C-alpha positions in Angstrom: 97.0 102.5 168.4 97.3 104.6 165.2 94.8 107.5 164.9 94.8 107.3 161.1 94.7 103.7 160.0 93.0 104.4 156.7 95.4 107.1 155.9 98.3 104.7 156.5 96.6 101.8 154.7 96.0 104.0 151.6 99.8 104.5 151.2 100.8 100.9 151.7 102.6 99.6 148.5 100.2 96.7 148.2 97.2 98.9 148.4 98.6 101.3 145.9 99.3 98.5 143.5 95.7 97.3 143.9 94.4 100.8 143.1 96.7 101.1 140.1 95.4 97.7 138.9 91.8 98.9 139.2 92.7 102.0 137.2 94.6 100.0 134.6 91.6 97.6 134.1 89.2 100.6 133.9 91.3 102.3 131.2 91.8 99.1 129.3 88.1 98.3 129.2 87.2 101.8 128.1 89.9 101.9 125.3 89.2 98.3 124.1 85.4 98.5 124.4 84.9 98.4 120.7 86.8 95.1 120.5 85.0 93.6 123.5 88.3 92.5 125.0 89.5 92.3 128.6 93.2 92.4 129.6 93.2 88.7 130.2 91.6 87.9 126.8 94.2 90.1 125.1 97.1 88.4 127.0 95.8 85.0 126.0 95.4 86.0 122.3 98.9 87.4 122.4 100.4 84.3 124.0 98.7 82.1 121.4 100.0 84.3 118.5 103.5 84.3 119.9 103.7 80.6 121.1 101.3 78.8 118.7 98.8 76.2 119.8 99.1 75.4 123.5 97.3 73.2 126.0 95.4 75.2 128.6 97.8 74.4 131.4 100.8 75.5 129.5 98.9 78.6 128.3 98.2 79.4 132.0 101.8 79.0 132.8 102.9 81.5 130.2 100.3 84.0 131.2 100.4 83.5 135.0 96.7 82.4 135.1 95.3 79.5 137.1 93.6 76.7 135.2 90.0 77.8 136.1 90.6 81.3 134.9 92.2 80.1 131.7 89.3 77.8 131.1 86.7 80.6 131.5 88.7 83.1 129.4 89.3 80.5 126.6 85.6 79.5 126.6 84.6 83.1 126.1 87.1 83.5 123.4 85.9 80.3 121.7 82.3 81.5 121.9 83.3 84.5 119.8 85.3 82.4 117.3 88.6 83.9 118.4 90.2 80.6 119.4 89.4 76.9 118.8 89.8 74.1 121.3 90.2 70.4 120.7 91.5 67.4 122.5 95.3 67.3 122.5 96.2 64.3 120.4 99.4 63.8 122.5 97.5 63.9 125.8 93.8 63.2 125.6 93.2 64.7 129.0 94.2 68.2 127.9 92.6 70.7 125.6 94.7 72.3 122.8 93.9 76.0 122.2 94.6 77.5 118.8 94.3 81.2 117.8 91.8 81.5 114.9 92.4 83.9 112.0 89.5 86.1 113.4 91.3 86.1 116.8 94.6 87.1 115.2 93.0 89.8 113.3 91.1 91.2 116.3 94.3 91.1 118.4 96.1 93.1 115.7 93.2 95.5 115.4 93.2 96.1 119.2 96.9 96.7 119.4 96.7 100.5 118.9 94.1 100.7 121.7 96.2 98.6 124.0 99.2 100.8 123.4 97.1 103.9 124.0 96.0 102.3 127.3 99.6 101.9 128.4 100.2 105.6 127.6 97.1 106.7 129.5 98.1 104.6 132.5 101.5 106.2 132.6 100.4 109.7 131.6 101.0 111.2 135.1 104.7 110.3 134.8 107.5 111.9 132.8 109.7 109.7 130.5 112.3 109.0 133.1 109.7 108.1 135.7 108.0 105.8 133.2 111.3 104.0 132.6 112.1 103.7 136.3 108.6 102.5 137.2 108.7 99.8 134.4 112.1 98.6 135.6 110.9 98.5 139.3 107.7 96.7 138.5 109.5 94.2 136.3 112.1 93.6 139.1 109.3 93.1 141.7 107.4 90.7 139.4 110.4 88.7 138.4 111.9 88.5 141.9 108.7 87.6 143.6 107.4 85.4 140.8 107.6 82.2 142.9 105.6 83.8 145.7 102.6 84.0 143.3 99.7 81.5 143.5 100.3 81.1 139.8 103.9 81.9 138.9 104.6 82.8 135.3 106.6 80.1 133.4 109.7 81.2 131.4 108.8 81.3 127.8 112.5 81.3 126.7 
């Protein structure tokens, strides 16, 4: 039996990733408070700007979000007039989500704050460490993608 289970648990990679995620979310919310945006909302707006109108399931695939989360986030964005939803004429069972001009403008306005967020998250690291961390995180995410409950779909 280990005498220091919490000490060991606090250095487990999964727990460190969880803590870093909490910190990332806190910094993002503080930096983007004026825009009333969450990380998930920003990612959805970004996906719609890059990919154009998408049905909610495809949108979830590109952003690695499950259908319930996409529906909730899109509904909140729609309430603010940042996106529109309508029945997909090619598949009446699905909803087509489109970025509005207001949503596009807000995403652009928030871009500086989002970039500052990334700088703040990485502030404890020097330039070489930032590059190494980014490469390692990308490798972990890409290699383990299929292990996710909601794997990201290739956009290319």
